[in-house]
C-alpha positions in Angstrom: 16.9 9.9 84.8 15.2 10.8 88.0 15.1 14.5 86.5 13.7 13.2 83.3 10.9 11.2 85.1 10.2 14.4 87.5 10.1 16.5 84.3 7.8 14.2 82.4 5.3 13.9 85.4 5.2 17.7 85.6 4.4 18.1 81.8 1.6 15.1 81.6 -1.6 16.7 82.2 -3.3 14.4 84.6 -5.4 15.5 87.7 -5.1 11.9 89.1 -1.3 11.2 89.3 0.5 11.5 92.5 2.1 14.7 93.6 5.6 14.1 95.0 7.4 16.8 96.8 10.4 16.7 94.2 8.0 17.5 91.5 6.7 20.5 93.3 10.1 21.9 94.0 11.1 21.1 90.2 7.8 22.9 89.0 8.5 25.9 91.1 12.1 26.2 89.8 10.5 26.1 86.3 8.5 29.3 87.2 11.8 31.1 87.7 12.9 30.2 84.1 9.6 31.4 82.4 11.4 34.7 81.1 14.2 32.4 80.0 11.7 30.0 78.1 10.5 33.0 76.4 13.8 34.4 75.5 14.6 31.1 73.6 11.7 31.6 71.3 12.8 35.3 70.6 16.3 33.9 70.1 14.9 31.5 67.5 13.4 33.9 65.6 16.3 36.5 65.7 18.4 33.7 64.3 16.0 32.5 61.5 14.9 35.5 60.4 17.9 37.1 59.7 17.2 40.2 61.7 19.6 42.5 63.5 21.0 40.6 66.8 20.3 43.5 68.9 16.6 44.2 67.6 13.9 42.2 68.4 12.0 41.2 65.1 8.2 42.0 64.6 5.7 39.5 65.7 2.4 39.4 63.6 -0.7 37.5 63.9 -0.8 34.4 66.1 2.9 34.4 66.3 2.9 37.3 68.8 1.2 35.1 71.3 3.8 32.5 71.1 6.1 34.0 73.8 3.5 35.0 76.4 2.2 31.2 76.0 5.6 29.8 76.6 6.2 32.1 79.7 2.9 31.0 81.2 3.5 27.2 80.6 5.5 26.8 84.1 2.7 28.4 86.0 0.3 26.2 84.0 2.2 23.3 85.3 2.0 24.4 89.1 -1.7 25.3 88.6 -2.4 21.7 87.5 -0.5 20.4 90.4 -2.5 22.4 92.9 -5.9 21.4 91.2 -4.6 17.7 91.6 -4.1 18.1 95.2 -7.4 19.5 95.7 -8.9 16.6 93.8 -7.1 14.1 96.0 -7.4 16.1 99.6 -10.3 18.4 99.0 -8.4 21.1 100.8 -9.4 24.7 99.9 -5.8 25.8 100.8 -4.9 23.9 97.4 -7.3 26.2 95.7 -5.8 29.5 97.3 -2.4 28.0 96.2 -3.7 27.6 92.6 -5.0 31.2 92.7 -1.5 32.4 93.5 -0.3 31.0 90.1 -3.1 31.9 88.2 -2.3 35.7 89.0 0.9 35.5 86.8 -1.5 35.1 83.6 -2.8 38.7 83.7 0.6 39.8 84.0 1.9 38.1 81.2 -0.9 38.5 78.8 -1.7 42.0 79.4 1.9 42.8 78.7 1.5 40.9 75.4 -1.6 42.9 74.6 0.3 45.9 75.1 3.2 45.0 72.8 0.7 43.8 70.2 -1.0 47.3 70.2 1.6 49.8 71.3 0.8 53.6 71.5 2.5 56.1 69.3 6.5 56.3 69.4 6.2 59.8 70.8 3.9 58.8 73.7 4.8 57.1 77.2 4.1 53.4 77.7 1.8 54.8 80.8 -0.4 56.3 78.3 -1.5 52.8 76.9 -5.2 52.0 78.1 -4.0 48.7 79.6 -1.2 49.9 81.5 -3.0 50.8 84.7 -4.8 47.2 84.8 -1.4 45.7 84.3 0.3 47.6 87.2 -2.7 46.4 89.5 -2.1 42.7 88.2 1.8 43.0 88.7 0.8 44.3 92.5 -1.5 41.6 93.0 0.9 38.9 91.8 3.9 40.3 93.7 1.9 40.8 97.2 0.1 37.4 97.0 3.3 35.6 96.0 5.3 37.2 98.9 2.8 36.5 101.4 2.4 32.9 100.4 6.3 32.2 100.1 6.5 33.6 103.9 3.2 32.1 105.3 2.9 28.9 103.6 6.0 27.7 101.7 8.4 28.9 104.7 5.8 28.4 107.6 6.8 31.7 109.1 4.5 33.8 111.4 5.5 37.2 110.0 2.2 38.0 108.0 -0.2 35.7 110.0 -3.1 37.3 111.7 -2.0 35.4 115.0 1.6 37.0 114.8 0.6 40.1 116.6 -0.8 38.2 119.4 2.3 36.1 119.5 4.6 39.1 119.7 2.6 40.6 122.9 2.7 37.2 124.3 6.5 37.0 124.0 6.9 40.5 125.4 4.8 39.8 128.6 7.0 38.2 131.4 7.2 34.5 131.8 5.9 33.0 134.9 7.9 29.8 136.0 6.2 26.6 135.7 6.9 25.8 139.2 5.2 29.0 140.7 3.0 27.0 142.5 5.9 25.8 144.9 6.7 29.1 146.1 4.5 28.7 149.1 6.7 25.7 150.1 9.8 27.4 149.4 12.6 27.5 151.8 13.2 30.5 154.1 16.0 32.3 155.4 17.0 32.9 159.2 15.0 36.1 159.0 12.0 34.0 157.8 11.7 35.6 154.6 10.8 33.1 151.9 12.7 32.6 148.8 11.7 31.0 145.6 13.7 27.9 144.5 16.1 28.2 141.7 14.3 27.1 138.5 15.9 24.1 136.8 15.9 23.7 132.9 13.2 21.4 132.9 11.1 24.2 134.2 10.7 25.9 130.9 9.7 24.7 127.5 12.7 25.2 124.9 10.2 25.5 122.3 8.7 28.5 123.5 11.8 30.4 122.5 10.5 32.2 119.1 11.9 35.1 117.4 9.5 37.8 116.1 7.8 36.9 112.8 9.5 33.3 112.5 8.7 29.9 114.0 9.7 27.6 116.9 11.9 25.4 115.0 14.8 26.9 113.0 17.4 24.9 111.3 19.7 27.7 111.1 21.1 29.3 114.3 21.1 33.0 113.2 17.7 34.4 112.9 18.9 37.1 110.7 19.4 34.5 107.9 15.6 34.3 107.7 15.0 38.0 108.0 17.3 38.7 105.2 15.7 36.0 103.2 12.4 37.6 103.7 13.8 41.0 102.6 15.4 39.6 99.4 12.2 37.8 98.6 10.0 40.8 98.9 12.3 43.0 96.7 13.0 40.4 94.1 9.1 39.3 94.0 8.2 42.7 92.7 11.2 42.8 90.0 10.6 39.5 88.6 6.9 40.2 88.0 8.0 43.1 86.0 10.3 40.9 83.9 7.3 38.6 83.0 6.2 41.7 80.8 7.4 41.2 77.3 6.4 44.8 76.4 9.1 46.3 78.6 11.7 44.7 76.3 11.4 47.7 73.9 12.5 50.2 76.7 16.4 50.3 76.4 16.9 51.7 79.9 15.3 48.3 81.3 17.0 45.9 78.7 20.1 46.7 80.2 19.1 45.3 83.4 17.7 41.9 82.0 20.6 39.8 82.9 21.2 41.1 86.4 17.3 40.8 87.3 17.3 37.2 85.8 20.7 36.4 88.0 18.9 37.7 91.1 15.9 35.5 90.4 18.2 32.6 90.5 19.5 33.7 93.8 16.2 34.3 95.2 14.9 30.8 94.2 18.1 29.3 95.5 17.2 30.8 99.1 13.6 29.7 98.9 14.4 26.3 98.1 16.5 25.8 101.2 13.8 27.3 103.7 11.1 25.5 101.6 12.7 22.0 102.2 13.5 22.9 105.7 9.8 23.8 106.5 8.9 20.4 104.9 11.3 18.5 107.1 9.7 20.2 110.1 6.1 19.5 109.1 7.1 15.8 108.8 8.6 15.6 112.5 12.5 16.4 111.7 14.4 18.5 113.7 18.0 20.3 113.3 19.8 18.0 115.7 18.6 15.1 113.8 19.1 16.7 110.2 21.3 14.6 107.8 21.8 13.9 104.2 19.4 11.0 104.4 16.8 13.0 105.8 17.0 15.2 102.8 17.2 12.4 100.4 14.1 10.7 101.1 12.2 14.1 100.1 13.7 13.5 96.6 12.6 9.7 96.1 9.8 8.2 94.4 7.3 5.6 94.8 5.8 5.6 98.3 2.6 7.2 99.6 4.7 8.9 102.5 6.5 10.8 100.0 3.6 12.5 98.7 3.8 16.1 99.9 0.7 18.2 100.9 1.0 21.4 98.7 -1.9 22.7 100.4 0.1 23.5 103.7 
C-alpha cells in the first residue's frame, strides 16, 4: 500500500501537496524506466497490429508521438515535484533542479522528430537537419545530469568550484592546534626545547577528507565513491542515447538495448545508495549511528520532518 500511495502522489498533478523523500526516490527511479514505458507501447502495437515481431510497425499521424510522450512522463513528474518545492520554499536551487529534468524533453522529442521525417534510406542519420541539435541536447542533458548527481544528489565536492581550493588546502602541511604551547615546551639537558607530543584531541577528525569527496563517508573505502562517479559518468551518456527512439532502426544499436537498460538499473541502484546516505548526513546522521531504523524514517509518511528539501 505504501508503494501505491507514493505512486499516486507522484501522478497527482498538484503543486501544493507535500513532497516526501520516498516520493523523490520513487520518481527518480521512474526516470530510469522511461525507455521501458515507451517499449511497452511499442510492444502493444506489435501484438495488436499483427506485424512482424522483430520489426517495428509504422506509426503515422498523432500515434507517432505517443511513444515520446510516454517516455517523457517520468521526467514530467520530477519536474512537477521540483516546481512544487519551489512554490513551498522559494529556493532557486529547485528551479535549477527542474531545469535538469527539462533537458530530457529535447532529447526525446527531437529524436521522435527525426523518426517521423527520416532521411533517404541510403543516407546516414547524421545528414538529418535535426541531428546536430539532437547531439547538442544529448550533451547538455548528460553533462548537466552528471554534475547534479555528483554535486547535489551525492554532496561530493569533485565538481564544485571550491574543490580546487580544498585540494590545495589539504596538500599544505597541517599546523598542530597546540603550536602556541611550543614556547612552554619541556627542554632537554642540552637546553634544546622539544615540542610536546600531540594528543588525539589536538586534531579534528572531520578534517580528513579525500580529494573530490566529502568529510563524512559511510563507506570506509573511498574507491567505492570514485567508481560510482566513473560508472555514473559513462552510463549517463549511454542512457541519454537510449531515450532516442529514432536509433531503434539501427540494427547495430538495437542489439545492445538490453545491455544498456540493465546497466541503467545498476547505475540507479548505486545512485540510490549514495543519495540516501547524503540525505542522512544532511539530517545529522553518522556512520556509527546508522541502523535500519534511521533508514526507515526516510520512507515513512505523515510528518513535516519527513519532507525532504530536494533543492539541496
